[in-house]
DRENMAR-475738 format. One line per field, with one value per residue (C-alpha): residue number from 1; x negated, y, z. Coordinates in nm, 3 decimals, padded with zeros to 5 digits. Each point is the difference from the previous one (the first is absolute). Layout:
% residues N
num: NUM_...
u: X_...
v: Y_...
w: Z_...
***
This chain:
% residues 391
num: 1_2_3_4_5_6_7_8_9_10_11_12_13_14_15_16_17_18_19_20_21_22_23_24_25_26_27_28_29_30_31_32_33_34_35_36_37_38_39_40_41_42_43_44_45_46_47_48_49_50_51_52_53_54_55_56_57_58_59_60_61_62_63_64_65_66_67_68_69_70_71_72_73_74_75_76_77_78_79_80_81_82_83_84_85_86_87_88_89_90_91_92_93_94_95_96_97_98_99_100_101_102_103_104_105_106_107_108_109_110_111_112_113_114_115_116_117_118_119_120_121_122_123_124_125_126_127_128_129_130_131_132_133_134_135_136_137_138_139_140_141_142_143_144_145_146_147_148_149_150_151_152_153_154_155_156_157_158_159_160_161_162_163_164_165_166_167_168_169_170_171_172_173_174_175_176_177_178_179_180_181_182_183_184_185_186_187_188_189_190_191_192_193_194_195_196_197_198_199_200_201_202_203_204_205_206_207_208_209_210_211_212_213_214_215_216_217_218_219_220_221_222_223_224_225_226_227_228_229_230_231_232_233_234_235_236_237_238_239_240_241_242_243_244_245_246_247_248_249_250_251_252_253_254_255_256_257_258_259_260_261_262_263_264_265_266_267_268_269_270_271_272_273_274_275_276_277_278_279_280_281_282_283_284_285_286_287_288_289_290_291_292_293_294_295_296_297_298_299_300_301_302_303_304_305_306_307_308_309_310_311_312_313_314_315_316_317_318_319_320_321_322_323_324_325_326_327_328_329_330_331_332_333_334_335_336_337_338_339_340_341_342_343_344_345_346_347_348_349_350_351_352_353_354_355_356_357_358_359_360_361_362_363_364_365_366_367_368_369_370_371_372_373_374_375_376_377_378_379_380_381_382_383_384_385_386_387_388_389_390_391
u: 00.002_-00.136_-00.155_00.237_-00.070_-00.294_00.009_-00.135_00.273_00.251_-00.136_00.026_00.369_00.112_-00.152_00.161_00.344_00.003_-00.086_00.257_00.260_00.252_-00.187_00.023_00.363_-00.065_00.325_-00.076_00.162_00.259_00.226_00.354_-00.057_-00.025_-00.217_00.117_-00.231_-00.085_-00.359_-00.062_-00.348_-00.166_-00.008_-00.004_-00.103_-00.317_-00.151_-00.346_00.063_-00.012_-00.300_00.061_-00.009_00.281_00.212_-00.039_00.095_00.321_00.082_-00.078_00.273_00.273_-00.029_00.156_00.305_00.285_00.153_-00.216_00.114_-00.293_-00.002_-00.279_-00.053_-00.142_00.083_-00.329_00.118_-00.338_-00.033_00.320_-00.074_-00.336_00.182_00.271_-00.306_-00.165_00.340_00.078_00.301_00.161_00.107_00.213_00.020_00.237_-00.090_00.194_-00.092_-00.196_00.216_-00.071_-00.119_00.163_-00.196_-00.313_00.015_-00.225_00.070_-00.051_00.240_00.030_00.140_00.184_-00.026_00.055_-00.217_00.174_-00.043_00.186_00.060_00.160_00.163_00.187_00.034_00.354_00.181_-00.021_-00.281_00.038_-00.094_00.213_00.145_00.260_00.199_00.087_00.344_-00.140_-00.281_00.238_00.228_-00.292_-00.118_00.349_00.041_-00.315_-00.033_-00.070_-00.280_-00.137_00.020_-00.193_-00.267_-00.040_-00.008_-00.304_-00.176_00.018_-00.153_-00.264_-00.033_-00.027_-00.266_-00.221_00.034_-00.094_-00.318_00.131_00.019_-00.285_00.225_00.316_00.321_00.211_00.362_00.123_00.377_00.183_00.221_-00.067_00.045_-00.211_-00.260_-00.362_-00.055_00.278_00.015_-00.006_00.268_-00.035_00.235_-00.189_00.150_-00.191_00.059_00.046_00.019_00.224_00.344_-00.042_00.138_-00.291_-00.074_00.094_-00.072_-00.081_-00.366_-00.057_-00.361_-00.041_-00.281_00.183_-00.075_-00.282_00.067_-00.107_00.243_00.214_00.309_-00.144_-00.049_00.339_00.177_-00.123_00.018_00.380_00.085_-00.161_00.184_00.336_-00.068_-00.062_00.297_00.229_-00.117_00.021_00.343_00.296_00.162_-00.301_-00.074_-00.378_-00.180_-00.125_00.208_-00.366_-00.239_-00.351_-00.217_-00.367_-00.248_-00.184_00.298_-00.263_00.188_-00.279_-00.009_-00.239_00.150_00.144_00.179_00.220_-00.019_00.055_00.327_00.136_-00.046_00.135_00.314_00.020_-00.024_00.280_00.226_-00.045_00.129_00.279_00.109_00.024_00.183_00.019_-00.015_-00.374_-00.301_-00.270_-00.329_-00.355_-00.212_-00.303_00.181_-00.002_-00.272_-00.068_00.034_-00.362_-00.092_00.007_-00.031_00.174_-00.185_-00.185_-00.047_-00.231_-00.387_-00.054_00.251_00.186_00.338_00.253_00.038_00.075_00.320_00.219_00.378_00.276_00.362_00.218_00.350_-00.072_-00.112_-00.353_-00.212_-00.141_00.204_-00.137_00.122_-00.255_-00.283_-00.066_-00.059_-00.214_-00.271_00.148_00.035_-00.316_00.205_00.184_00.142_-00.328_-00.173_-00.327_-00.290_-00.345_-00.222_-00.306_-00.173_-00.035_-00.139_-00.218_-00.128_-00.057_-00.161_-00.253_-00.061_00.033_-00.032_00.211_00.367_00.156_00.195_-00.308_-00.173_-00.071_00.203_-00.327_-00.061_00.383_-00.044_-00.301_00.159_00.302_-00.170_-00.139_00.345_00.283_-00.041_-00.129_00.222_00.255_00.115_00.328_00.006_00.240_00.336_00.182_00.317_00.028_00.313_00.109_00.108_00.367_00.103_00.284_00.363
v: -00.001_00.363_00.202_00.267_00.372_00.123_00.303_00.230_-00.136_00.069_00.353_00.071_-00.137_00.200_00.325_-00.061_-00.077_00.296_00.233_-00.127_-00.200_00.106_-00.150_-00.363_00.043_-00.017_00.168_00.338_00.092_00.272_00.175_-00.066_-00.349_-00.361_-00.269_-00.345_-00.271_-00.377_-00.102_-00.406_-00.005_-00.316_-00.268_00.269_-00.230_00.000_00.319_-00.146_-00.069_00.353_00.256_00.341_00.214_-00.203_00.009_00.393_-00.012_-00.181_00.227_00.299_-00.141_-00.097_00.333_00.174_-00.187_00.053_-00.359_-00.250_-00.397_-00.208_-00.339_-00.305_00.072_-00.343_-00.210_00.162_00.393_00.124_00.162_00.182_00.124_00.109_00.203_00.143_00.106_00.208_00.156_00.093_00.051_00.194_-00.321_-00.271_-00.379_-00.290_-00.338_-00.315_-00.353_-00.237_-00.110_-00.213_-00.292_-00.240_00.036_-00.237_-00.103_00.116_00.295_00.364_00.169_00.363_00.307_00.294_00.314_00.372_00.301_00.309_00.371_00.075_00.385_-00.096_-00.366_-00.152_-00.368_-00.088_-00.299_-00.296_-00.221_-00.310_-00.239_-00.060_-00.357_-00.176_-00.192_-00.364_00.045_00.163_-00.240_-00.302_00.174_00.044_-00.378_-00.077_00.202_-00.093_-00.397_-00.142_00.235_-00.048_-00.347_-00.034_00.227_-00.227_-00.325_00.194_00.076_-00.368_-00.131_00.226_-00.049_-00.356_00.046_00.194_-00.241_-00.292_00.198_00.069_00.385_00.203_00.300_-00.042_00.116_00.277_-00.051_00.297_00.099_00.109_00.217_00.257_-00.140_00.204_00.282_-00.135_00.274_00.154_00.379_00.212_00.260_00.301_00.278_00.358_00.372_00.285_00.317_00.307_00.364_00.121_-00.026_-00.252_-00.352_-00.259_-00.273_-00.315_-00.312_-00.371_-00.050_-00.348_-00.114_-00.279_-00.199_-00.243_-00.317_-00.009_-00.334_-00.136_00.214_00.292_-00.211_-00.137_00.382_00.126_-00.286_00.148_00.389_-00.059_-00.154_00.276_00.270_-00.195_00.008_00.341_00.114_-00.207_00.161_00.384_-00.038_00.187_-00.328_-00.102_00.176_00.035_00.174_00.270_00.039_00.047_-00.258_00.047_-00.260_00.047_-00.287_-00.247_-00.140_-00.195_00.126_00.019_00.195_-00.197_00.114_00.328_00.051_-00.337_-00.050_00.387_00.039_-00.345_00.069_00.344_-00.153_-00.252_00.249_00.232_-00.302_00.075_00.351_-00.088_-00.281_00.238_00.273_00.326_-00.158_-00.043_00.196_-00.191_00.142_-00.175_00.286_-00.232_-00.142_00.357_00.182_00.288_00.352_00.083_-00.346_-00.165_-00.345_-00.166_-00.021_-00.323_-00.083_-00.313_00.086_-00.135_00.258_-00.278_-00.051_00.197_-00.245_00.265_00.165_00.241_-00.026_00.230_-00.161_00.270_00.139_00.325_00.324_00.142_-00.269_-00.004_-00.203_-00.161_00.318_00.201_-00.204_00.222_00.290_-00.142_00.226_00.345_00.097_-00.021_-00.154_-00.223_-00.242_-00.159_-00.341_-00.135_-00.239_00.072_-00.125_-00.076_-00.229_00.321_00.184_-00.265_-00.010_00.394_00.041_-00.282_00.144_-00.293_00.098_-00.241_00.041_-00.324_-00.066_-00.028_-00.242_-00.357_-00.265_-00.071_00.389_00.042_-00.296_00.151_00.344_-00.162_-00.209_00.284_00.076_-00.235_-00.198_00.244_00.318_-00.169_-00.142_00.202_00.389_00.195_00.141_00.291_00.185_00.372_00.134_00.355_00.016_00.039_00.331_00.197_-00.005
w: -00.003_-00.083_00.289_00.146_-00.076_00.183_00.222_-00.277_-00.223_00.248_00.024_-00.351_-00.023_00.293_-00.137_-00.332_00.143_00.215_-00.283_-00.214_00.180_-00.290_-00.273_00.159_00.100_00.390_00.127_00.199_00.332_-00.127_00.275_-00.065_-00.161_00.117_-00.185_00.003_-00.144_-00.060_00.040_-00.063_00.201_-00.110_00.306_00.278_00.290_00.198_00.052_-00.064_-00.364_-00.127_00.115_00.196_-00.292_-00.188_00.290_00.021_-00.379_00.069_00.286_-00.191_-00.275_00.287_00.157_-00.289_00.019_00.239_-00.053_-00.151_-00.069_00.021_-00.152_00.066_00.370_00.109_00.332_00.171_00.112_00.057_-00.346_-00.002_00.395_-00.133_-00.259_00.262_00.215_-00.257_-00.095_00.371_00.229_-00.283_-00.161_00.090_-00.117_00.004_-00.168_-00.087_00.122_-00.260_-00.275_-00.297_00.196_00.253_00.336_00.026_-00.379_-00.279_-00.225_-00.007_00.223_00.016_00.210_-00.128_00.168_00.022_00.100_00.087_00.100_00.341_-00.092_-00.315_00.007_00.295_00.018_00.135_00.113_-00.243_-00.113_-00.186_-00.278_-00.290_-00.062_-00.174_00.272_00.023_-00.162_-00.320_-00.002_-00.007_-00.281_-00.202_00.052_-00.083_-00.296_-00.172_00.139_-00.368_-00.070_00.374_-00.018_-00.334_00.134_00.300_-00.202_-00.213_00.334_00.139_-00.321_00.027_00.354_-00.044_-00.276_00.250_00.267_-00.218_-00.096_-00.350_00.054_00.157_00.143_00.212_-00.165_00.105_00.038_-00.240_00.050_-00.326_00.203_00.294_00.338_00.235_-00.014_-00.007_00.233_00.188_-00.058_00.274_00.073_00.243_00.058_-00.024_00.009_-00.150_00.173_-00.207_00.078_00.302_-00.041_-00.298_-00.031_00.016_-00.273_00.152_-00.139_00.006_-00.112_-00.160_-00.041_-00.236_-00.138_-00.249_-00.175_-00.288_-00.121_-00.335_-00.255_00.014_00.034_00.331_00.123_-00.128_00.215_00.312_-00.114_-00.098_00.325_00.188_-00.245_00.085_00.398_-00.018_-00.217_00.201_00.323_-00.144_-00.157_00.169_00.127_00.208_00.331_-00.020_00.295_-00.265_-00.338_-00.194_-00.064_-00.136_-00.125_00.017_-00.097_-00.229_-00.220_-00.205_-00.333_-00.263_-00.349_-00.187_-00.302_00.085_-00.344_00.079_00.368_00.125_-00.247_00.150_00.359_-00.043_-00.171_00.266_00.281_-00.172_00.029_00.391_-00.064_-00.226_00.245_00.305_-00.178_00.188_00.317_00.014_-00.147_-00.141_-00.074_-00.064_-00.127_-00.065_-00.285_-00.195_-00.146_00.243_-00.186_00.020_-00.155_-00.339_00.146_00.300_00.322_00.069_00.361_00.009_00.026_-00.328_-00.162_-00.209_00.227_00.171_00.272_00.303_00.004_00.185_-00.021_00.129_00.056_00.140_00.049_00.167_-00.181_00.015_-00.144_-00.367_-00.224_-00.342_-00.189_00.216_-00.125_-00.315_00.226_00.274_00.125_-00.111_00.379_00.217_00.293_-00.226_-00.113_-00.150_-00.030_-00.079_00.022_00.211_-00.278_00.235_-00.294_-00.238_00.337_00.063_-00.374_-00.038_00.366_-00.058_-00.354_-00.197_-00.358_-00.199_00.045_00.146_-00.322_-00.194_00.252_-00.080_00.199_00.218_00.060_00.091_00.250_00.154_00.043_00.127_00.238_00.217_00.134_-00.106_00.315_00.231_-00.098_-00.183_-00.327_00.029_00.001_00.224_-00.160_00.145_-00.034_00.131_00.125_00.115_00.369_00.030_-00.016_00.274_-00.147
***
């Protein structure tokens, strides 16, 4: 594995960032606005796995947010505690238990968490995971029994071949339909306080790290299940704790072929808009091209996919709708959205002469290897909201 950045390299990186934060999309602290974001920090576990300067850089990023959903927090909390110590008492933290693996069994389980600024964001009463209950699972099993039986028969054949030594790897039982989340999304109620006399933004934040799988069809199963859960919860006939939901996370929706994939997924998302009618506004701004750009934001470090998203599902006024995406960024206080492109920052600060797009694959791997494991293989995304105004 490549070496982490040296002290002198970090000095160059931080100097460049402080001189040109807007160039790389790091959201500034602006009076009268709140910054909400999502950041998959790769395997955020033992504190000793990253050096001191890397922790300082991660803390510098987190400090720009008022509410930040974090994915891939490991069972060992010493790393996130290190981060919180650097942030100081101005910030609070809430994390889920480990999800994605049964206790005591092999597998990569992780926690989901939120860092929030006490002076802007209040955590209210609810903190829960999101699941499909037993009745719903049994209903799905009954409805799709033939497909599930076929999948299980195929699995048993492969398992027998493995046990007989005719297959090298133990097979996984792959369900043809959604039964439950591979990692249960973490739902917490928050309130963003506005100007005196104003009504605060109140919403349920849903932090999700969805299934990667082998194909886009695998990913869409879990994505659709989460969308259906949120929309059912936010509709008028339900009594959710707050009427607004905000989805923050790594949804593993990739766009290998933007000309085809993005249009297909946008069309798919708009079916949720149509289905919800006037009851629910659905907005996922990272599916659109920002008004200041000619191409969509990419959120993975290799800038090939848009895995990470912020989704708004709401019934009350004040939050931006998908119609507002065409005018994002016109007001300094928001609404606006973006990505902190630390990959370009590292490239420029270290004075690498060749653009990443022109590098050979071995050169790219050497460059990405400097930070993909120790900083992250995802870049932070953000949404700026103007604080609520008095009536």
